[in-house]
C-alpha positions, -999 to 999 in steps of 0.1 A, spaced: -365 196 684 -361 171 656 -394 164 637 -403 146 607 -440 146 596 -449 125 566 -473 140 546 -482 109 522 -508 82 528 -491 49 543 -510 21 537 -500 5 572 -515 31 590 -546 41 572 -576 19 573 -600 18 542 -629 43 546 -659 28 540 -689 48 555 -705 79 537 -692 98 568 -654 90 558 -657 111 527 -665 143 547 -631 148 561 -593 149 551 -564 148 577 -531 158 571 -505 145 576 -518 108 576 -492 98 599 -470 120 626 -439 111 637 -419 130 663 -390 129 689 -398 135 724 -369 163 737 -371 161 776 -402 144 775 -419 172 756 -434 180 719 -461 200 705 -474 205 667 -503 205 650 -524 191 619 -546 197 596 -583 188 589 -606 200 559 -640 192 552 -641 184 516 -682 186 512 -706 212 506 -723 206 542 -711 218 572 -696 190 595 -691 187 634 -668 168 651 -646 156 684 -612 149 683 -599 125 711 -566 105 719 -569 66 713 -544 41 711 -539 14 689 -516 -19 680 -508 -36 651 -513 -73 648 -486 -96 628 -497 -85 595 -494 -49 604 -533 -40 603 -544 -18 630 -564 -28 662 -579 -1 682 -573 -10 721 -580 5 753 -552 30 764 -526 13 780 -500 28 808 -473 35 784 -496 50 757 -491 85 746 -530 91 749 -524 96 785 -504 128 782 -518 140 748 -539 175 747 -556 185 718 -571 224 712 -600 225 701 -613 192 713 -649 203 693 -655 223 664 -675 230 634 -662 233 596 -679 251 571 -681 236 537 -648 231 522 -630 248 551 -598 237 567 -586 243 602 -557 235 624 -558 213 656 -527 214 677 -515 189 699 -489 188 727 -473 162 750 -457 162 783 -445 129 793 -434 120 828 -393 123 838 -401 84 845 -407 76 812 -381 49 802 -362 54 766 -382 39 740 -409 40 709 -444 51 724 -475 59 705 -508 66 704 -539 81 681 -558 111 671 -594 98 667 -627 118 652 -664 116 665 -691 129 641 -715 152 660 -750 158 656 -761 194 656 -752 220 678 -783 216 697 -779 182 708 -743 177 706 -743 181 744 -759 146 744 -735 129 724 -708 142 747 -717 111 773 -703 87 749 -673 91 726 -678 70 696 -652 73 671 -656 70 633 -640 34 624 -614 40 600 -604 73 606 -572 76 629 -540 96 628 -515 77 642 -489 96 666 -455 83 670 -424 93 691 -392 83 701 -373 89 736 -338 89 742 -313 66 733 -324 34 719 -305 5 712 -317 -13 679 -320 -52 676 -342 -73 654 -342 -106 636 -352 -128 607 -356 -166 616 -350 -178 578 -361 -218 593 -399 -197 604 -403 -186 570 -432 -206 552 -446 -206 520 -484 -209 517 -505 -219 483 -535 -191 478 -561 -191 448 -538 -158 436 -509 -180 436 -481 -190 461 -475 -164 492 -443 -162 510 -444 -153 548 -414 -139 565 -414 -130 603 -395 -101 612 -386 -99 647 -381 -68 668 -361 -73 702 -360 -36 714 -378 -8 729 -375 10 697 -397 11 667 -378 3 635 -391 14 603 -378 -7 573 -379 -12 535 -367 -40 515 -361 -59 486 -369 -96 474 -357 -119 447 -368 -149 433 -338 -174 411 -344 -203 395 -321 -233 396 -300 -219 373 -293 -190 394 -315 -167 370 -335 -138 387 -374 -145 375 -390 -120 395 -381 -95 421 -396 -65 441 -399 -41 469 -414 -42 506 -428 -5 509 -418 18 541 -436 4 572 -428 -3 612 -423 -32 632 -432 -21 668 -412 -26 701 -410 -62 709 -430 -77 684 -434 -98 653 -444 -86 620 -448 -109 587 -437 -96 555 -460 -113 531 -448 -115 492 -471 -130 466 -453 -145 438 -464 -146 400 -489 -170 392 -472 -178 357 -442 -194 374 -435 -230 356 -435 -255 383 -399 -264 401 -378 -253 426 -369 -215 434 -348 -199 460 -363 -166 474 -343 -142 494 -357 -108 509 -330 -82 523 -344 -58 548 -327 -25 559 -337 3 583 -324 38 589 -325 29 627 -298 5 624 -269 -7 607 -277 -43 610 -291 -54 575 -315 -85 575 -315 -115 550 -340 -143 550 -342 -170 525 -360 -204 516 -364 -227 489 -398 -225 470 -417 -250 457 -442 -242 429 -463 -272 420 
């Protein structure tokens, strides 16, 4: 089995944790990336109570989608979601202060599942004390913002994607000019990518440049890459170029637009 597990927090997948309960637990890895070998996979993740109080939790499979800006949207479990076949052990547990434990996961997908990329999420519910947790089991209410994506590829995937330069736009904002580049996935596979961009003046001199962090565009979807340009650029015309690459395909994408700074 080929397995890639990313232990760093990746911004596209990790929501902002804003309520007090969120600071009670820490989950590693922040995102799980797997390859389905013969429709099966298994592994574990670590969950830690970072407080000095006992924490009681339930783990459950869920599903999510990414909107065009890359934000997570929790949605009902779809027919092809890995949540349909994800098993977690244990599903309920208590963590003593500062304690850590492993939660195991396993997947056995049906033979009829087509080659492609699939995903689901692992969500958590804070349970009341052991005395009245039975009543809480009637309804699963996930902790908003605590979610571990599980991503898996199956079989041979033919990758294809594109940038339509005619659809690149610029938008004036209070923080400056933003450039929005639509990246279209044309296949059944999830495509992770990184990128670089540069801004040149009319003399061809580079006046600004930067990188695009590693994120993904999901199968048969569009994701917008948004770049905020500096606010101190002199008024005038500039040429913006974005280059996107992926380890999944040899096809490098380039998008260009003439930018006007007021």
